[in-house]
C-alpha positions in Angstrom: 77.8 23.7 126.3 80.7 22.8 123.9 80.4 24.2 120.4 80.4 21.4 117.8 79.9 21.4 114.0 76.6 20.4 112.5 76.4 16.7 111.8 75.1 16.5 108.3 74.4 13.5 106.0 74.4 15.2 102.6 75.3 12.7 99.9 74.7 9.7 102.2 72.0 7.1 101.7 70.3 5.4 104.7 68.1 2.4 105.0 65.9 2.3 108.1 63.9 -0.8 108.7 60.6 -0.6 110.6 60.5 3.1 109.8 56.8 3.5 109.4 56.1 4.1 113.1 57.8 4.6 116.4 61.5 4.6 116.7 62.2 3.9 113.0 60.1 6.8 112.0 61.9 9.1 114.4 65.3 7.8 113.1 64.3 8.3 109.4 62.9 11.8 110.0 66.1 13.0 111.8 68.5 11.5 109.2 66.4 13.1 106.4 66.3 16.4 108.2 70.1 16.3 108.3 70.4 15.7 104.6 70.4 11.9 104.1 68.4 10.2 101.3 66.3 7.7 103.2 64.7 4.4 102.3 61.8 4.1 104.6 61.2 0.4 105.1 58.1 -1.0 106.8 55.9 -4.0 106.0 53.1 -2.3 107.9 52.1 -5.3 109.9 50.8 -5.5 113.5 53.3 -5.5 116.4 52.9 -9.2 116.5 54.1 -9.5 112.9 50.9 -10.2 111.2 49.5 -8.6 108.0 50.8 -5.8 105.9 49.9 -2.2 105.0 51.8 0.2 102.7 50.4 3.2 104.5 52.9 3.7 107.3 56.0 3.7 105.1 54.3 6.0 102.5 53.1 8.4 105.3 56.6 8.8 106.6 57.9 9.5 103.1 55.3 12.2 102.7 56.4 13.7 105.9 60.0 13.8 104.8 59.3 15.2 101.3 56.9 17.8 102.7 59.8 19.0 104.8 62.1 19.2 101.8 63.9 15.9 102.3 64.4 13.0 100.0 63.0 9.5 100.7 61.3 6.5 99.1 59.1 3.9 100.6 59.9 0.2 100.7 57.4 -2.4 102.0 59.6 -5.5 101.7 59.4 -8.0 104.6 62.7 -8.1 106.4 61.5 -11.2 108.1 62.4 -13.0 104.8 65.9 -13.1 103.3 64.5 -12.2 99.8 62.9 -9.1 101.3 66.1 -7.9 102.9 68.0 -8.2 99.6 65.2 -6.4 97.7 65.3 -3.6 100.3 69.0 -3.0 99.7 68.4 -3.1 96.0 65.8 -0.3 96.4 68.5 1.9 97.9 71.0 1.1 95.2 68.4 1.5 92.4 67.0 4.7 93.7 70.1 6.5 95.0 73.1 4.6 93.6 74.7 3.6 96.9 74.1 2.6 100.5 76.0 4.1 103.4 73.9 3.5 106.5 71.8 0.6 107.7 69.6 1.2 110.7 68.2 -2.2 111.7 65.2 -1.2 113.8 62.4 -3.5 112.7 60.9 -5.7 115.3 57.9 -7.5 116.5 56.8 -8.6 120.0 54.7 -11.7 120.9 54.3 -11.7 124.6 54.2 -15.2 126.1 55.5 -16.9 129.3 57.6 -20.1 129.3 56.8 -22.8 128.2 53.8 -21.3 126.4 56.3 -19.5 124.2 56.4 -22.1 121.5 58.6 -22.7 118.3 56.4 -20.4 116.2 56.8 -17.6 118.8 60.6 -18.0 118.7 60.9 -18.4 114.9 58.8 -15.4 114.0 60.7 -13.2 116.5 64.1 -14.4 115.4 63.0 -13.9 111.7 62.5 -10.2 112.1 64.9 -9.1 114.8 67.9 -11.4 114.2 67.6 -12.8 110.7 66.3 -9.5 109.4 69.3 -7.7 110.8 71.6 -10.4 109.5 70.3 -10.6 106.0 69.8 -6.8 105.5 73.3 -6.1 106.7 74.7 -8.9 104.6 73.0 -7.6 101.5 74.5 -4.1 102.1 77.9 -5.3 103.1 79.5 -5.8 99.7 78.5 -2.2 98.7 80.0 -0.9 101.9 83.2 -2.9 101.4 83.6 -1.7 97.8 83.2 2.0 98.8 85.4 1.5 101.9 82.7 3.1 104.1 79.6 2.1 106.0 77.7 2.5 109.2 75.5 -0.2 110.7 73.3 0.2 113.7 71.5 -2.7 115.3 68.8 -2.5 118.0 69.0 -4.5 121.2 66.9 -4.0 124.3 67.3 -3.6 128.0 65.0 -6.7 128.1 68.4 -8.4 128.1 68.5 -7.7 131.8 65.6 -10.1 132.3 62.2 -10.1 130.6 60.2 -13.2 131.7 57.0 -12.5 129.8 58.7 -12.1 126.4 61.5 -14.6 126.3 61.8 -14.8 122.5 62.2 -11.1 122.3 65.0 -11.0 124.9 66.7 -13.9 123.3 66.7 -12.3 119.9 68.0 -9.0 121.3 70.8 -10.8 123.2 71.9 -12.5 119.9 72.2 -9.1 118.3 74.8 -8.1 120.8 77.0 -11.0 119.8 76.3 -10.1 116.1 77.3 -6.5 116.6 80.5 -7.2 118.6 81.8 -9.7 116.1 80.8 -7.9 112.9 82.5 -4.7 114.2 85.8 -6.5 114.1 85.1 -7.7 110.6 84.2 -4.3 109.3 87.0 -2.2 110.9 89.5 -2.7 108.2 86.9 -1.7 105.5 85.9 1.6 107.1 82.7 0.1 108.4 81.5 0.8 111.9 78.9 -1.4 113.6 77.2 -0.5 116.9 74.2 -1.4 118.9 71.5 0.8 120.5 69.2 -0.1 123.4 66.3 2.4 123.3 64.4 3.6 126.3 61.1 4.6 124.8 57.5 3.6 124.6 56.9 1.7 121.3 54.3 -0.7 120.0 56.4 -3.7 121.0 56.4 -2.4 124.5 52.7 -3.3 125.0 50.3 -6.1 124.3 47.1 -7.6 125.5 49.2 -9.6 128.0 51.0 -6.6 129.2 48.7 -3.6 129.8 49.5 -0.4 127.8 51.7 1.5 130.2 50.9 4.7 128.3 47.4 4.8 129.7 47.8 3.1 133.1 51.0 4.0 134.9 52.8 7.0 133.5 52.1 10.7 134.0 52.3 13.1 131.1 55.8 14.3 132.0 57.2 10.7 131.9 55.3 10.0 128.7 57.1 13.0 127.1 60.4 11.7 128.4 59.9 8.4 126.7 59.2 9.8 123.3 60.9 7.9 120.5 62.6 10.9 119.0 64.7 11.2 122.1 66.5 8.1 121.1 67.3 9.2 117.5 70.2 11.6 118.2 72.3 8.6 119.4 71.4 6.6 116.3 72.3 9.6 114.1 75.6 10.1 115.8 76.5 6.4 115.3 75.5 6.7 111.7 77.7 9.7 111.0 81.1 9.6 109.2 82.8 11.4 112.1 81.9 8.7 114.5 84.8 6.3 115.2 82.9 4.3 117.9 82.9 0.6 116.9 81.4 -2.5 118.5 79.7 -0.7 121.4 76.3 -0.9 123.0 74.7 2.5 123.8 71.6 3.1 125.8 69.5 6.1 124.7 66.2 7.8 125.8 64.5 9.9 128.4 67.1 12.6 128.0 69.9 10.2 129.0 72.7 8.6 127.0 74.9 5.9 128.4 77.4 3.1 127.5 76.4 -0.5 128.3 79.4 -2.7 128.4 80.2 -6.4 129.0 82.7 -6.8 131.8 84.5 -9.7 133.5 85.7 -9.8 137.1 89.3 -10.8 137.9 87.9 -13.8 139.6 89.7 -16.5 141.6 92.8 -18.3 140.5 93.2 -21.8 141.8 97.0 -22.0 142.4 97.2 -25.7 143.1 98.6 -28.2 140.6 95.7 -30.6 140.9 92.1 -30.4 139.5 90.1 -27.8 141.4 87.2 -29.3 143.4 83.6 -28.2 143.6 84.3 -27.4 147.3 87.1 -25.0 146.2 84.7 -23.2 143.8 82.1 -22.9 146.6 84.6 -21.8 149.1 85.9 -19.0 146.9 82.6 -17.8 145.6 83.0 -14.3 147.0 86.3 -13.8 145.2 84.9 -15.3 142.0 82.0 -12.8 142.0 83.8 -9.8 143.4 83.2 -7.0 140.9 86.1 -4.8 142.0 88.8 -4.6 139.4 86.6 -5.7 136.5 87.8 -5.2 132.9 86.0 -4.7 129.6 87.3 -7.0 126.9 87.7 -5.4 123.5 87.4 -8.8 121.8 87.5 -12.6 122.4 91.3 -12.5 122.0 91.6 -9.7 124.6 89.5 -11.6 127.1 91.4 -14.9 126.5 94.8 -13.2 127.1 93.6 -11.7 130.3 91.7 -14.7 131.6 94.6 -17.0 131.0 97.4 -14.5 131.9 98.4 -16.7 134.9 99.6 -19.4 132.4 102.3 -17.0 131.1 103.3 -16.2 127.6 
């Protein structure tokens, strides 16, 4: 095992949304244990996004302070723009700055298509996508001014295909585009923006429509492997000042950490001077979809230059 220095967060201020339970709680506890002052945000609603309860956020704050850490509770609703701005102001008011935003809050309203209606989509986007957007936007000017910041967003492997929770997968997919683009914006300001896809059992993992896998399918060893705290070391690394990673998607959980990347195949180049035909596309389908020689674009500009390289300079 390689010897590495301790990763501490002394003097840093972190906001963690959805930190009253599950993944957010684990992230908040680890950051506080490593010296960060933490704003523990949680509305305290159900996993479907209904109701509120100040208990979860305050319980986590008590855990942190009992262990010698520093934290304050915040029960603003990140599903509303005003709540996101108020949350950031809690950090600035209480601790004088904001260095880290961990956008973890989420809800899950299982529904198949087309039963997943406009309300299902709107409520899901409000918390996952707009909550991340508005919280990060509220913190951004402070990070730009101090020339430093770390932003973590939370996607999901539901992006690979989640037919019984389409709104959830849609919102999580949008966060990948948000992360990739914002990372380019923040680079010159010393701000790093990355995305984590957790592999853990959380409240949004289960619903009445989807039986609780913690009681029906998994043995004790697997349950232990899917603990939320096994995701947090990756989040903490991405939140640290020594981390230079930017615009990446990382998968974490079950004792495994991995990079999830967006790649493009070289594809097929129609060398003719005329307009390609449908038949030409069909006839060269194997070359179009051949994964050998794929590349990982660093940005839209990088992809464009590669995809259109046959046109010359």
